KEFI-259428 format. One line per field, with one value per atom (N, C-alpha, C): chain; atom name; x, y, z; residue number from 1. Coordinates in Angstrom, 3 decimals, decimal comma. Layout:
<sites>
voba c(A; ...)
midren c(CA; ...)
u c(X; ...)
v c(Y; ...)
w c(Z; ...)
pase c(NUM; ...)
</sites>
This chain:
<sites>
voba c(A; A; A; A; A; A; A; A; A; A; A; A; A; A; A; A; A; A; A; A; A; A; A; A; A; A; A; A; A; A; A; A; A; A; A; A; A; A; A; A; A; A; A; A; A; A; A; A; A; A; A; A; A; A; A; A; A; A; A; A; A; A; A; A; A; A; A; A; A; A; A; A; A; A; A; A; A; A; A; A; A; A; A; A; A; A; A; A; A; A; A; A; A; A; A; A; A; A; A; A; A; A; A; A; A; A; A; A; A; A; A; A; A; A; A; A; A; A; A; A; A; A; A; A; A; A; A; A; A; A; A; A; A; A; A; A; A; A; A; A; A; A; A; A; A; A; A; A; A; A; A; A; A; A; A; A; A; A; A; A; A; A; A; A; A; A; A; A; A; A; A; A; A; A; A; A; A; A; A; A; A; A; A; A; A; A; A; A; A; A; A; A; A; A; A; A; A; A; A; A; A; A; A; A; A; A; A; A; A; A; A; A; A; A; A; A; A; A; A; A; A; A; A; A; A; A; A; A; A; A; A; A; A; A; A; A; A; A; A; A; A; A; A; A; A; A; A; A; A; A; A; A; A; A; A; A; A; A; A; A; A; A; A; A; A; A; A; A; A; A; A; A; A; A; A; A; A; A; A; A; A; A; A; A; A; A; A; A; A; A; A; A; A; A; A; A; A; A; A; A; A; A; A; A; A; A; A; A; A; A; A; A; A; A; A; A; A; A; A; A; A; A; A; A; A; A; A; A; A; A; A; A; A; A; A; A; A; A; A; A; A; A; A; A; A; A; A; A; A; A; A; A; A; A; A; A; A; A; A; A; A; A; A; A; A; A; A; A; A; A; A; A; A; A; A; A; A; A; A; A; A; A; A; A; A; A; A; A; A; A; A; A; A; A; A; A; A; A; A; A; A; A; A; A; A; A; A; A; A; A; A; A; A; A; A; A; A; A; A; A; A; A; A; A; A; A; A; A; A; A; A; A; A; A; A; A; A; A; A; A; A; A; A; A; A; A; A; A; A; A; A; A; A; A; A; A; A; A; A; A; A; A; A; A; A; A; A; A; A; A; A; A; A; A; A; A; A; A; A; A; A; A; A; A; A; A; A; A; A; A; A; A; A; A; A; A; A; A; A; A; A; A; A; A; A; A; A; A; A; A; A; A; A; A; A; A; A; A; A; A; A; A; A; A; A; A; A; A; A; A; A; A; A; A; A; A; A; A; A; A; A; A; A; A; A; A; A; A; A; A; A; A; A; A; A; A; A; A; A; A; A; A; A; A; A; A; A; A; A; A; A; A; A; A; A; A; A; A; A; A; A; A; A; A; A; A; A; A; A; A; A)
midren c(N; CA; C; N; CA; C; N; CA; C; N; CA; C; N; CA; C; N; CA; C; N; CA; C; N; CA; C; N; CA; C; N; CA; C; N; CA; C; N; CA; C; N; CA; C; N; CA; C; N; CA; C; N; CA; C; N; CA; C; N; CA; C; N; CA; C; N; CA; C; N; CA; C; N; CA; C; N; CA; C; N; CA; C; N; CA; C; N; CA; C; N; CA; C; N; CA; C; N; CA; C; N; CA; C; N; CA; C; N; CA; C; N; CA; C; N; CA; C; N; CA; C; N; CA; C; N; CA; C; N; CA; C; N; CA; C; N; CA; C; N; CA; C; N; CA; C; N; CA; C; N; CA; C; N; CA; C; N; CA; C; N; CA; C; N; CA; C; N; CA; C; N; CA; C; N; CA; C; N; CA; C; N; CA; C; N; CA; C; N; CA; C; N; CA; C; N; CA; C; N; CA; C; N; CA; C; N; CA; C; N; CA; C; N; CA; C; N; CA; C; N; CA; C; N; CA; C; N; CA; C; N; CA; C; N; CA; C; N; CA; C; N; CA; C; N; CA; C; N; CA; C; N; CA; C; N; CA; C; N; CA; C; N; CA; C; N; CA; C; N; CA; C; N; CA; C; N; CA; C; N; CA; C; N; CA; C; N; CA; C; N; CA; C; N; CA; C; N; CA; C; N; CA; C; N; CA; C; N; CA; C; N; CA; C; N; CA; C; N; CA; C; N; CA; C; N; CA; C; N; CA; C; N; CA; C; N; CA; C; N; CA; C; N; CA; C; N; CA; C; N; CA; C; N; CA; C; N; CA; C; N; CA; C; N; CA; C; N; CA; C; N; CA; C; N; CA; C; N; CA; C; N; CA; C; N; CA; C; N; CA; C; N; CA; C; N; CA; C; N; CA; C; N; CA; C; N; CA; C; N; CA; C; N; CA; C; N; CA; C; N; CA; C; N; CA; C; N; CA; C; N; CA; C; N; CA; C; N; CA; C; N; CA; C; N; CA; C; N; CA; C; N; CA; C; N; CA; C; N; CA; C; N; CA; C; N; CA; C; N; CA; C; N; CA; C; N; CA; C; N; CA; C; N; CA; C; N; CA; C; N; CA; C; N; CA; C; N; CA; C; N; CA; C; N; CA; C; N; CA; C; N; CA; C; N; CA; C; N; CA; C; N; CA; C; N; CA; C; N; CA; C; N; CA; C; N; CA; C; N; CA; C; N; CA; C; N; CA; C; N; CA; C; N; CA; C; N; CA; C; N; CA; C; N; CA; C; N; CA; C; N; CA; C; N; CA; C; N; CA; C; N; CA; C; N; CA; C; N; CA; C; N; CA; C; N; CA; C; N; CA; C; N; CA; C; N; CA; C; N; CA; C; N; CA; C; N; CA; C; N; CA; C; N; CA; C; N; CA; C; N; CA; C; N; CA; C; N; CA; C; N; CA; C; N; CA; C; N; CA; C; N; CA; C; N; CA; C; N; CA; C; N; CA; C; N; CA; C; N; CA; C; N; CA; C; N; CA; C; N; CA; C; N; CA; C; N; CA; C)
u c(-0,591; -1,175; -0,847; -1,679; -1,454; -0,102; 0,347; 1,610; 2,760; 2,704; 3,767; 3,747; 2,596; 2,422; 2,982; 2,739; 3,317; 4,783; 5,334; 6,781; 7,439; 6,749; 7,304; 7,246; 6,146; 6,011; 7,106; 7,312; 8,344; 9,748; 9,973; 11,265; 11,492; 10,538; 10,725; 10,937; 10,238; 10,424; 11,854; 12,343; 13,698; 14,760; 14,568; 15,465; 15,492; 14,284; 14,196; 14,970; 15,042; 15,744; 17,230; 17,668; 19,123; 19,688; 18,813; 19,330; 20,257; 21,274; 22,180; 21,599; 22,213; 21,744; 21,895; 22,849; 23,150; 22,079; 21,221; 20,309; 20,797; 22,038; 22,607; 22,292; 22,620; 22,545; 23,915; 24,168; 25,462; 26,499; 27,760; 28,887; 29,131; 28,853; 29,133; 30,453; 31,037; 32,354; 32,281; 31,131; 31,005; 30,472; 30,253; 29,671; 30,626; 30,104; 30,844; 30,696; 29,779; 29,436; 29,666; 29,865; 29,994; 28,625; 28,589; 27,245; 26,489; 27,146; 26,449; 25,793; 26,528; 25,950; 24,783; 24,979; 23,946; 22,666; 22,922; 21,786; 20,959; 21,759; 21,071; 20,265; 20,815; 20,066; 18,818; 18,881; 17,729; 16,650; 17,089; 16,125; 15,530; 16,326; 15,843; 14,726; 15,002; 14,018; 12,736; 12,894; 11,713; 10,872; 11,551; 10,859; 10,135; 10,861; 10,176; 8,991; 8,979; 7,874; 6,889; 7,073; 6,128; 6,154; 7,316; 7,536; 8,153; 7,905; 8,491; 7,923; 6,821; 6,261; 6,934; 7,824; 8,472; 9,263; 9,296; 10,023; 11,482; 12,037; 13,450; 13,812; 12,753; 13,062; 13,684; 13,036; 13,551; 14,963; 15,208; 16,529; 17,648; 17,258; 18,198; 18,448; 17,374; 17,478; 18,400; 18,174; 18,968; 20,444; 20,686; 22,067; 22,749; 22,010; 22,500; 22,751; 21,843; 21,955; 23,020; 23,457; 24,514; 25,923; 26,026; 27,318; 27,839; 29,077; 29,565; 30,649; 30,749; 31,683; 31,308; 32,322; 32,058; 32,502; 32,654; 32,924; 31,638; 31,842; 30,672; 29,618; 30,092; 29,057; 28,230; 28,932; 28,164; 27,133; 27,618; 26,705; 25,519; 25,859; 24,770; 23,757; 24,216; 23,275; 22,366; 22,891; 22,060; 21,042; 21,594; 20,678; 19,544; 19,903; 18,926; 17,815; 18,178; 17,107; 16,319; 16,998; 16,252; 15,459; 15,863; 15,020; 13,777; 13,830; 12,683; 11,737; 12,350; 11,579; 10,908; 11,391; 10,832; 11,551; 12,738; 13,511; 14,334; 14,720; 15,585; 17,018; 17,431; 18,779; 19,692; 19,258; 20,028; 21,496; 21,760; 23,209; 24,003; 23,363; 24,062; 24,282; 23,368; 23,589; 24,658; 24,657; 25,802; 27,091; 27,232; 28,519; 28,816; 27,814; 28,148; 28,631; 28,078; 28,457; 29,915; 30,495; 31,951; 32,816; 32,261; 33,076; 33,013; 32,258; 32,213; 33,445; 34,086; 35,364; 35,060; 35,645; 35,412; 35,915; 36,873; 37,452; 36,601; 36,261; 35,522; 34,065; 33,597; 32,169; 31,596; 32,495; 32,117; 32,346; 32,057; 32,287; 33,386; 34,172; 35,254; 35,027; 35,528; 35,288; 35,526; 36,699; 37,075; 37,267; 37,378; 37,540; 38,818; 38,764; 39,837; 40,218; 39,390; 39,642; 38,987; 39,575; 38,921; 37,670; 36,787; 35,474; 35,688; 34,894; 34,933; 33,533; 33,390; 32,128; 31,224; 31,747; 30,887; 30,412; 31,360; 30,933; 30,002; 30,219; 29,320; 27,943; 27,875; 26,576; 25,826; 26,501; 25,809; 25,317; 26,199; 25,915; 24,719; 24,763; 23,738; 22,337; 22,274; 20,958; 20,518; 21,429; 21,043; 20,600; 21,317; 20,949; 19,572; 19,293; 18,029; 16,890; 17,075; 16,050; 15,894; 16,986; 16,918; 16,242; 15,996; 15,292; 16,283; 17,477; 18,485; 18,266; 18,064; 17,789; 18,767; 19,733; 20,667; 21,486; 21,295; 21,992; 23,530; 23,954; 25,460; 26,000; 25,192; 25,576; 25,283; 24,089; 23,616; 24,243; 24,255; 24,745; 26,218; 27,135; 28,500; 28,563; 27,775; 27,787; 27,273; 26,152; 25,665; 26,761; 27,405; 28,421; 29,601; 30,014; 31,121; 30,685; 29,485; 28,987; 28,911; 28,398; 28,314; 29,662; 30,661; 31,985; 32,774; 32,288; 32,978; 32,372; 31,337; 30,741; 31,644; 31,899; 32,799; 32,060; 32,760; 32,223; 31,266; 31,596; 30,778; 29,435; 29,244; 27,972; 28,183; 29,211; 29,411; 30,217; 30,251; 31,034; 32,217; 33,308; 34,535; 35,195; 35,991; 36,853; 38,249; 38,844; 40,232; 40,342; 41,420; 41,783; 41,163; 40,282; 39,702; 38,659; 38,378; 37,355; 35,986; 35,017; 33,644; 33,179; 32,403; 31,950; 30,437; 29,870; 28,467; 27,964; 28,694; 28,319; 28,251; 29,314; 29,435; 28,339; 28,102; 27,106; 25,709; 25,355; 24,042; 23,875; 24,889; 24,825; 24,609; 25,364; 25,227; 23,881; 23,383; 22,021; 20,963; 21,132; 20,153; 20,181; 21,337; 21,522; 21,016; 21,322; 21,009; 19,545; 18,868; 17,475; 16,570; 16,906; 16,112; 16,205; 17,274; 17,577; 17,328; 16,634; 16,395; 15,554; 14,784; 13,973; 14,598; 15,723; 16,315; 17,540; 18,433; 19,667; 19,746; 20,104; 20,329; 21,388; 21,209; 22,212; 21,988; 21,262; 21,032; 20,203; 19,101; 18,370; 19,248; 20,098; 20,976; 21,974; 22,485; 23,422; 22,782; 21,529; 20,740; 20,493; 20,187; 20,005; 21,238; 22,397; 23,670; 24,120; 23,790; 24,155; 23,315; 22,038; 21,214; 21,697; 22,093; 22,618; 23,862; 24,746; 25,938; 25,520; 24,611; 24,211; 23,633; 22,721; 22,106; 23,070; 24,175; 25,208; 26,000)
v c(7,912; 7,985; 6,732; 6,338; 5,163; 5,154; 6,288; 6,362; 5,988; 6,557; 6,257; 4,776; 4,275; 2,842; 1,908; 2,332; 1,538; 1,634; 2,814; 3,003; 2,116; 2,109; 1,243; -0,209; -0,690; -2,050; -2,379; -1,491; -1,835; -1,767; -0,861; -0,766; -2,068; -2,502; -3,765; -4,953; -4,960; -6,081; -5,997; -4,825; -4,702; -5,146; -4,714; -5,130; -6,636; -7,235; -8,674; -9,516; -9,013; -9,799; -9,532; -8,672; -8,360; -9,291; -10,070; -10,920; -12,074; -12,308; -13,441; -14,758; -15,863; -17,200; -17,354; -16,639; -16,707; -15,989; -15,221; -14,365; -12,951; -12,708; -11,387; -10,544; -9,244; -8,327; -7,697; -7,242; -6,592; -7,612; -7,311; -8,209; -8,445; -7,386; -7,420; -6,725; -6,857; -6,161; -4,660; -4,115; -2,627; -2,213; -3,147; -2,778; -1,920; -0,831; 0,007; -0,302; -1,211; -1,649; -3,107; -3,577; -5,017; -5,636; -6,963; -7,590; -7,417; -7,297; -6,996; -5,648; -4,656; -3,332; -3,306; -3,825; -3,794; -4,569; -5,747; -6,575; -5,849; -5,266; -4,504; -3,412; -2,647; -1,531; -1,923; -3,078; -3,578; -3,969; -4,660; -5,073; -3,827; -2,795; -1,570; -0,947; -0,980; -0,416; -1,251; -2,570; -3,456; -3,167; -3,002; -2,751; -1,389; -0,357; 0,944; 0,916; 0,087; -0,002; -1,093; -1,783; -2,821; -3,978; -4,358; -5,406; -6,680; -6,967; -8,135; -9,439; -9,363; -10,585; -10,835; -10,001; -10,197; -11,485; -12,281; -13,577; -13,383; -12,150; -11,932; -11,595; -11,252; -10,721; -11,766; -12,924; -13,919; -14,452; -14,763; -15,182; -14,109; -12,856; -11,747; -11,636; -11,808; -11,689; -12,877; -14,040; -15,210; -15,001; -14,430; -14,121; -13,114; -12,081; -11,073; -11,719; -12,531; -13,125; -14,189; -14,733; -15,730; -15,144; -13,837; -13,147; -13,193; -13,526; -13,673; -12,616; -11,601; -10,562; -9,815; -9,496; -8,718; -7,248; -6,819; -5,379; -4,567; -3,345; -2,567; -2,454; -2,137; -1,937; -3,202; -4,344; -5,597; -5,875; -5,693; -5,843; -4,927; -3,667; -2,659; -2,990; -3,362; -3,671; -4,857; -5,806; -6,952; -6,540; -5,712; -5,240; -4,395; -3,444; -2,529; -3,298; -4,199; -4,927; -5,813; -6,565; -7,478; -6,805; -5,659; -4,927; -4,463; -3,912; -3,465; -4,649; -5,794; -6,989; -7,602; -7,224; -7,713; -8,907; -9,214; -10,384; -10,030; -10,995; -10,824; -10,482; -9,290; -8,768; -8,713; -9,304; -9,201; -9,523; -10,640; -11,060; -10,181; -9,654; -8,759; -7,436; -6,919; -5,644; -5,839; -6,994; -7,182; -7,245; -7,785; -7,785; -6,336; -5,621; -4,233; -3,389; -3,550; -2,736; -2,961; -4,112; -4,346; -3,425; -2,792; -1,889; -0,412; -0,154; 1,237; 1,565; 2,676; 3,146; 3,846; 3,382; 3,938; 5,326; 5,774; 7,105; 8,131; 7,845; 8,871; 8,629; 7,492; 7,191; 6,746; 6,863; 6,451; 4,957; 4,533; 3,138; 3,088; 1,995; 1,773; 0,570; 0,509; -0,626; -1,935; -2,078; -3,337; -3,094; -4,159; -4,060; -3,253; -2,422; -1,493; -0,439; -0,169; 0,980; 2,201; 3,372; 4,614; 4,866; 5,624; 5,953; 6,779; 6,460; 7,100; 7,622; 8,643; 9,192; 8,180; 7,525; 6,614; 5,479; 4,855; 3,696; 4,131; 5,301; 5,708; 6,082; 6,728; 7,083; 5,813; 4,861; 3,526; 2,909; 2,819; 2,100; 2,800; 4,130; 4,862; 4,628; 4,642; 4,373; 2,943; 1,982; 0,619; 0,418; 0,940; 0,816; 1,388; 2,552; 3,153; 2,297; 1,797; 0,863; -0,416; -0,871; -2,052; -1,825; -0,507; -0,175; 0,060; 0,219; 0,547; 1,935; 2,120; 3,448; 3,831; 3,008; 3,221; 4,505; 5,487; 6,760; 6,616; 5,578; 5,359; 4,905; 4,429; 4,001; 5,110; 5,598; 6,548; 7,945; 8,483; 9,867; 10,010; 9,073; 9,255; 9,216; 8,379; 8,277; 9,543; 10,100; 11,371; 12,413; 12,426; 13,353; 13,296; 12,130; 12,034; 12,654; 12,358; 12,929; 14,443; 14,929; 16,345; 17,052; 16,388; 16,985; 16,954; 16,119; 15,986; 16,791; 17,497; 18,359; 19,559; 19,865; 20,951; 22,288; 23,370; 24,728; 24,901; 24,150; 24,230; 23,572; 22,798; 22,019; 20,569; 20,257; 18,854; 18,081; 16,819; 15,933; 15,362; 15,162; 14,655; 13,720; 12,782; 12,062; 12,511; 12,761; 13,280; 14,568; 14,788; 16,026; 16,129; 15,196; 15,221; 16,341; 16,715; 17,697; 17,078; 17,860; 17,327; 16,533; 15,535; 14,586; 14,572; 14,569; 14,398; 13,099; 12,021; 10,715; 10,712; 11,195; 11,216; 12,183; 13,218; 14,194; 13,571; 12,868; 12,263; 11,157; 10,353; 9,303; 9,867; 10,973; 11,606; 12,180; 12,859; 13,441; 12,351; 11,256; 10,184; 9,622; 9,465; 8,886; 9,885; 11,158; 12,160; 12,543; 12,338; 12,706; 12,195; 10,944; 10,314; 11,023; 11,852; 12,480; 13,968; 14,457; 15,920; 16,472; 15,624; 16,088; 15,628; 15,012; 14,373; 15,152; 15,509; 16,222; 17,594; 18,499; 19,903; 19,998; 20,889; 21,069; 20,245; 19,166; 18,313; 19,055; 19,795; 20,415; 21,447; 22,134; 23,117; 22,334; 21,276; 20,412; 19,888; 19,448; 18,989; 20,115; 21,272; 22,444; 22,763; 22,811; 23,137; 22,046; 20,802; 19,696; 19,759; 20,026; 20,152; 21,307; 22,425; 23,534; 23,133; 22,353; 21,846; 21,024; 20,078; 19,196; 20,027; 20,937; 21,731; 22,617; 22,960; 23,829; 23,018)
w c(-14,777; -16,062; -16,887; -17,816; -18,640; -19,327; -19,837; -20,546; -19,649; -18,411; -17,420; -17,051; -16,858; -16,516; -17,589; -18,873; -19,960; -19,982; -19,728; -19,671; -18,603; -17,396; -16,323; -16,700; -17,337; -17,790; -18,765; -19,738; -20,738; -20,116; -19,157; -18,415; -17,651; -16,938; -16,160; -17,052; -18,160; -19,160; -19,702; -19,973; -20,561; -19,528; -18,249; -17,172; -17,078; -17,109; -16,886; -17,913; -19,147; -20,159; -20,112; -19,257; -19,059; -17,986; -17,321; -16,264; -16,768; -15,980; -16,266; -15,757; -16,200; -15,731; -14,207; -13,624; -12,229; -11,342; -12,034; -11,340; -11,207; -11,509; -11,358; -12,591; -12,477; -13,578; -13,786; -14,970; -15,261; -15,621; -15,324; -15,625; -17,118; -17,903; -19,330; -19,571; -20,768; -21,063; -20,872; -20,973; -20,836; -19,490; -18,588; -17,230; -16,464; -15,870; -15,014; -13,546; -13,218; -11,860; -11,739; -10,485; -10,242; -10,297; -10,510; -10,502; -9,213; -8,091; -6,780; -6,862; -7,338; -7,446; -8,439; -9,607; -10,630; -10,126; -9,589; -9,080; -7,975; -7,043; -5,906; -6,467; -7,465; -7,957; -8,741; -9,501; -10,175; -9,124; -8,052; -7,015; -6,287; -6,130; -5,542; -6,433; -7,700; -8,677; -8,678; -8,702; -8,601; -7,385; -6,190; -5,010; -5,046; -5,548; -5,651; -6,562; -7,552; -8,525; -8,122; -7,057; -6,612; -7,522; -8,087; -9,019; -8,441; -7,173; -6,580; -7,112; -7,823; -8,437; -9,800; -10,265; -11,521; -11,465; -12,523; -12,446; -12,207; -12,517; -12,291; -10,832; -10,086; -8,719; -7,755; -7,579; -6,645; -7,006; -8,332; -8,635; -8,400; -8,600; -8,299; -6,799; -6,038; -4,532; -4,053; -4,627; -4,203; -4,548; -5,753; -6,151; -5,072; -4,789; -3,812; -2,475; -2,047; -0,671; -0,628; -1,773; -1,779; -1,744; -1,781; -1,771; -0,283; -0,082; 1,292; 1,616; 0,759; 1,048; 2,331; 3,126; 4,350; 4,161; 2,930; 2,685; 2,979; 3,389; 3,813; 2,664; 1,473; 0,362; 0,108; 0,128; -0,081; 1,008; 2,286; 3,421; 3,335; 3,036; 2,974; 1,916; 0,779; -0,395; 0,046; 0,723; 1,135; 2,291; 3,231; 4,282; 3,656; 2,865; 2,306; 1,527; 0,675; -0,076; 0,829; 1,688; 2,541; 3,594; 4,127; 5,074; 4,432; 3,242; 2,562; 2,265; 1,967; 1,614; 2,885; 4,062; 5,337; 5,869; 5,245; 5,749; 6,915; 7,710; 8,895; 8,468; 8,958; 8,648; 9,866; 10,952; 12,234; 12,114; 11,497; 11,380; 10,491; 9,389; 8,471; 9,188; 9,978; 10,756; 11,771; 12,433; 13,417; 12,729; 11,584; 10,835; 10,380; 9,924; 9,489; 10,675; 11,871; 12,988; 13,407; 13,016; 13,346; 12,493; 11,531; 10,644; 11,122; 12,200; 12,713; 13,436; 12,988; 13,537; 14,866; 15,944; 17,283; 17,445; 16,568; 16,701; 15,958; 14,694; 13,904; 13,979; 14,341; 14,313; 12,979; 11,928; 10,633; 10,364; 9,151; 8,751; 7,720; 7,841; 6,870; 6,074; 4,858; 3,945; 4,518; 5,220; 5,865; 7,372; 8,135; 9,576; 9,830; 10,868; 11,314; 10,318; 9,322; 8,444; 9,126; 8,791; 9,243; 8,520; 9,177; 8,576; 7,304; 6,282; 4,975; 4,694; 3,913; 3,559; 2,816; 1,861; 1,030; 1,932; 2,619; 3,474; 4,581; 5,181; 6,209; 5,685; 4,540; 3,946; 3,611; 2,910; 2,687; 3,986; 5,010; 6,239; 6,945; 7,023; 7,735; 7,128; 5,836; 5,206; 5,495; 5,386; 5,614; 7,017; 7,990; 9,360; 9,620; 9,021; 9,162; 8,644; 7,419; 6,855; 7,665; 8,327; 9,166; 10,511; 10,771; 12,059; 13,239; 13,003; 14,061; 14,503; 15,789; 16,331; 17,441; 17,777; 18,838; 18,539; 19,385; 19,129; 19,188; 19,944; 20,041; 18,693; 17,801; 16,501; 15,474; 15,547; 14,515; 14,675; 15,831; 16,043; 15,561; 15,904; 15,401; 13,887; 13,250; 11,775; 11,139; 11,720; 11,224; 11,443; 12,635; 12,893; 11,933; 11,570; 10,529; 9,209; 8,767; 7,478; 7,555; 8,705; 8,885; 8,855; 9,505; 9,533; 8,216; 7,298; 6,034; 4,933; 5,240; 4,136; 3,959; 2,709; 2,345; 2,319; 2,230; 2,183; 0,952; -0,084; -1,343; -1,159; -0,079; 0,133; -0,248; -1,022; -1,422; -0,386; -0,607; 0,253; -0,456; 0,306; -0,285; 0,807; 0,364; 1,243; 1,154; 2,289; 2,325; 1,664; 0,886; 0,224; -1,179; -1,496; -2,834; -2,983; -4,242; -4,476; -4,225; -3,858; -3,633; -4,804; -4,506; -5,506; -5,609; -6,835; -6,999; -6,388; -6,578; -6,073; -4,522; -3,930; -2,420; -1,859; -2,542; -2,053; -2,158; -3,236; -3,427; -2,336; -2,144; -1,105; 0,289; 0,599; 1,913; 2,103; 1,105; 1,193; 1,446; 0,720; 0,882; 2,273; 2,836; 4,161; 5,258; 5,132; 6,143; 6,116; 4,945; 4,805; 5,971; 6,406; 7,468; 8,774; 8,887; 10,185; 10,209; 9,198; 9,004; 10,211; 10,875; 12,027; 13,352; 13,271; 14,504; 15,013; 14,152; 14,549; 14,042; 14,902; 14,481; 13,478; 12,553; 11,503; 10,245; 10,361; 9,241; 8,140; 8,514; 7,473; 6,658; 7,337; 6,628; 5,724; 6,205; 5,433; 4,173; 4,325; 3,176; 2,165; 2,611; 1,703; 0,983; 1,723; 1,073; 0,067; 0,402; -0,434; -1,747; -1,591; -2,826; -3,697; -3,057; -3,810; -4,597; -3,947; -4,622; -5,839; -5,663; -6,785; -7,899; -7,584; -8,675; -9,417; -8,754; -9,393; -10,408)
pase c(1; 1; 1; 2; 2; 2; 3; 3; 3; 4; 4; 4; 5; 5; 5; 6; 6; 6; 7; 7; 7; 8; 8; 8; 9; 9; 9; 10; 10; 10; 11; 11; 11; 12; 12; 12; 13; 13; 13; 14; 14; 14; 15; 15; 15; 16; 16; 16; 17; 17; 17; 18; 18; 18; 19; 19; 19; 20; 20; 20; 21; 21; 21; 22; 22; 22; 23; 23; 23; 24; 24; 24; 25; 25; 25; 26; 26; 26; 27; 27; 27; 28; 28; 28; 29; 29; 29; 30; 30; 30; 31; 31; 31; 32; 32; 32; 33; 33; 33; 34; 34; 34; 35; 35; 35; 36; 36; 36; 37; 37; 37; 38; 38; 38; 39; 39; 39; 40; 40; 40; 41; 41; 41; 42; 42; 42; 43; 43; 43; 44; 44; 44; 45; 45; 45; 46; 46; 46; 47; 47; 47; 48; 48; 48; 49; 49; 49; 50; 50; 50; 51; 51; 51; 52; 52; 52; 53; 53; 53; 54; 54; 54; 55; 55; 55; 56; 56; 56; 57; 57; 57; 58; 58; 58; 59; 59; 59; 60; 60; 60; 61; 61; 61; 62; 62; 62; 63; 63; 63; 64; 64; 64; 65; 65; 65; 66; 66; 66; 67; 67; 67; 68; 68; 68; 69; 69; 69; 70; 70; 70; 71; 71; 71; 72; 72; 72; 73; 73; 73; 74; 74; 74; 75; 75; 75; 76; 76; 76; 77; 77; 77; 78; 78; 78; 79; 79; 79; 80; 80; 80; 81; 81; 81; 82; 82; 82; 83; 83; 83; 84; 84; 84; 85; 85; 85; 86; 86; 86; 87; 87; 87; 88; 88; 88; 89; 89; 89; 90; 90; 90; 91; 91; 91; 92; 92; 92; 93; 93; 93; 94; 94; 94; 95; 95; 95; 96; 96; 96; 97; 97; 97; 98; 98; 98; 99; 99; 99; 100; 100; 100; 101; 101; 101; 102; 102; 102; 103; 103; 103; 104; 104; 104; 105; 105; 105; 106; 106; 106; 107; 107; 107; 108; 108; 108; 109; 109; 109; 110; 110; 110; 111; 111; 111; 112; 112; 112; 113; 113; 113; 114; 114; 114; 115; 115; 115; 116; 116; 116; 117; 117; 117; 118; 118; 118; 119; 119; 119; 120; 120; 120; 121; 121; 121; 122; 122; 122; 123; 123; 123; 124; 124; 124; 125; 125; 125; 126; 126; 126; 127; 127; 127; 128; 128; 128; 129; 129; 129; 130; 130; 130; 131; 131; 131; 132; 132; 132; 133; 133; 133; 134; 134; 134; 135; 135; 135; 136; 136; 136; 137; 137; 137; 138; 138; 138; 139; 139; 139; 140; 140; 140; 141; 141; 141; 142; 142; 142; 143; 143; 143; 144; 144; 144; 145; 145; 145; 146; 146; 146; 147; 147; 147; 148; 148; 148; 149; 149; 149; 150; 150; 150; 151; 151; 151; 152; 152; 152; 153; 153; 153; 154; 154; 154; 155; 155; 155; 156; 156; 156; 157; 157; 157; 158; 158; 158; 159; 159; 159; 160; 160; 160; 161; 161; 161; 162; 162; 162; 163; 163; 163; 164; 164; 164; 165; 165; 165; 166; 166; 166; 167; 167; 167; 168; 168; 168; 169; 169; 169; 170; 170; 170; 171; 171; 171; 172; 172; 172; 173; 173; 173; 174; 174; 174; 175; 175; 175; 176; 176; 176; 177; 177; 177; 178; 178; 178; 179; 179; 179; 180; 180; 180; 181; 181; 181; 182; 182; 182; 183; 183; 183; 184; 184; 184; 185; 185; 185; 186; 186; 186; 187; 187; 187; 188; 188; 188; 189; 189; 189; 190; 190; 190; 191; 191; 191; 192; 192; 192; 193; 193; 193; 194; 194; 194; 195; 195; 195; 196; 196; 196; 197; 197; 197)
</sites>
């Protein structure tokens, strides 16, 4: 509808004027996210809205791609945006795979870290978008997420209470596998119940 289209146009315009000279977004005194997180989320919104022609898009993509952090979240954000863009992500995927924990099957923030829900959910979605289908990689990651779902339907790391954020991330990652692995549809239903509660 025209009203929605106008809202999208004004939203994209507002986002565009929030861009920093470096091409990044965020990094203000009140920012709750890092510039990499903010920039990746703006790029994700631009992609979802078909706004890759926005003058802010390429500088933001360049900022994101110039990050050299090998932490899982940074790698994942670069893989996700570039895979959707159609760019080659082979080297980034290879780096991400070095973070998979051979014991739990999950992904840890840094090399030799145990698998964590947040890093595994981020990694699983990125690998899916990058076209990775190797069951030796995917199945253990799905398995870790499935094993960490709490009785409430939410997800938590360690002895923490279930988290809305971890649950949303896990649901987003597992959604791609709802027709592939047994148990995933029920896990998704329980997770949505947790979020709605």
